C-alpha positions as CSV (number, residue, x, y, z in Angstrom):
1,M,40.8,111.6,70.5
2,L,38.1,112.2,67.9
3,W,37.9,115.8,69.0
4,R,41.6,116.2,68.4
5,L,41.4,114.7,64.9
6,F,38.4,117.0,64.1
7,L,40.4,120.0,65.2
8,L,43.5,118.8,63.2
9,F,41.5,118.3,60.0
10,T,39.6,121.6,60.3
11,I,42.0,124.0,61.9
12,T,45.1,123.0,60.0
13,P,43.6,123.7,56.5
14,L,42.2,127.0,57.7
15,V,45.6,128.1,59.1
16,E,47.3,126.9,55.9
17,L,44.8,128.9,53.8
18,Y,45.3,132.0,55.9
19,L,49.1,131.7,55.6
20,L,49.0,131.3,51.8
21,I,46.6,134.2,51.4
22,R,48.9,136.4,53.6
23,L,52.0,135.3,51.7
24,G,50.2,135.8,48.4
25,T,49.4,139.4,49.3
26,Y,53.1,140.1,50.1
27,L,54.8,138.3,47.4
28,G,52.1,137.7,44.8
29,V,50.1,134.6,44.0
30,L,52.6,133.0,41.6
31,D,55.5,133.4,44.0
32,A,53.5,131.9,46.9
33,I,52.6,128.9,44.8
34,A,56.2,128.6,43.6
35,I,57.4,128.5,47.2
36,V,54.9,125.8,48.2
37,I,55.9,123.7,45.1
38,T,59.6,124.2,45.7
39,T,59.5,123.2,49.4
40,G,57.4,120.2,48.5
41,I,59.9,119.0,45.8
42,V,63.0,119.7,47.8
43,G,61.5,118.2,51.0
44,G,60.4,115.2,49.1
45,L,63.8,114.6,47.7
46,L,65.4,115.0,51.2
47,A,62.8,112.6,52.7
48,R,63.6,110.1,50.0
49,N,67.3,110.3,50.5
50,Q,67.1,110.2,54.3
51,G,64.5,107.4,54.1
52,L,66.9,105.3,52.0
53,A,69.8,106.0,54.3
54,V,67.7,104.9,57.3
55,L,66.6,101.7,55.4
56,N,70.2,100.9,54.8
57,Q,71.0,101.5,58.5
58,I,68.1,99.1,59.5
59,R,69.5,96.4,57.2
60,L,73.0,96.9,58.6
61,E,71.7,96.6,62.2
62,L,69.6,93.5,61.4
63,N,72.6,91.9,59.7
64,E,74.6,92.5,62.8
65,G,71.9,90.9,64.9
66,R,70.8,94.1,66.6
67,I,67.2,95.3,67.0
68,P,66.9,98.6,64.9
69,A,64.6,100.3,67.3
70,E,66.0,103.8,66.9
71,S,66.4,103.5,63.2
72,L,62.8,102.4,62.9
73,F,61.7,105.4,64.9
74,D,63.8,107.6,62.5
75,G,62.1,105.9,59.6
76,V,58.6,106.7,61.0
77,L,59.5,110.3,61.6
78,I,60.9,110.6,58.1
79,L,57.7,109.1,56.7
80,V,55.6,111.6,58.7
81,A,57.8,114.4,57.3
82,G,57.2,113.1,53.8
83,I,53.5,113.1,54.3
84,L,53.6,116.6,55.7
85,L,55.6,117.8,52.7
86,I,53.2,116.3,50.2
87,T,50.4,118.2,51.9
88,P,50.3,121.7,50.3
89,G,50.9,124.6,52.6
90,L,53.5,126.5,54.5
91,L,52.8,125.2,58.0
92,T,52.9,121.5,57.0
93,D,56.0,122.1,54.8
94,G,57.8,123.8,57.7
95,L,56.9,120.9,60.1
96,G,58.0,118.4,57.5
97,L,61.3,120.1,56.9
98,F,61.7,120.4,60.7
99,L,61.5,116.6,61.0
100,L,64.1,116.1,58.2
101,V,66.8,118.0,60.1
102,P,68.7,115.2,61.9
103,W,69.3,117.1,65.2
104,T,65.7,118.3,65.5
105,R,64.4,114.9,64.7
106,Q,66.8,113.4,67.4
107,A,65.5,115.9,70.0
108,L,61.9,115.1,69.1
109,K,62.6,111.4,69.1
110,L,64.1,111.6,72.6
111,R,61.1,113.6,73.9
112,I,58.6,111.1,72.5
113,M,60.6,108.2,73.9
114,Q,60.6,109.9,77.3
115,R,56.8,110.4,77.2
116,V,56.2,106.7,76.2
117,E,58.5,105.6,79.0
118,E,56.7,107.8,81.5
119,R,53.4,106.1,80.5
120,V,54.7,102.6,80.4
121,V,56.4,102.6,83.8
122,P,53.3,103.6,85.8
123,G,51.2,101.2,83.8
124,E,49.1,103.6,81.7
125,I,50.1,101.7,78.6
126,H,49.5,97.9,78.6
127,I,51.2,95.7,76.0
128,E,49.7,92.2,75.6
129,A,51.3,89.4,73.7
130,K,48.9,87.2,71.8
131,S,49.6,83.5,71.7
132,L,50.2,82.0,68.2
133,D,49.2,78.5,69.3
134,R,47.2,76.8,66.6
135,E,45.4,73.9,68.1
């Protein structure tokens, strides 16, 4: 796990830097910076609007007495998208915008839920409930 985080925090910035340099050579530095700023702003606004819509959906489901599991999952993915969009770069902005598209987010959500189910059923993931007894 530590190795993966190391790779994530070293390789990702290097790839972002490479992509920005390449884009800057084709379009010019100011245009490349403008693209990164524009995708960040547009993506941030989309993430905010979708996040508020999911929050309203969660409230509605709770008021109806339902557990908002899918809506909470959408909220987490939108939060991740927002974090990716805040990070400057083309790769992270692309991934963030990918998560903001509802049908791609739904496909990713289904895939993640299948992977979790595959690990829970054979017992690879253990969930323990702690007692709240105060004696």
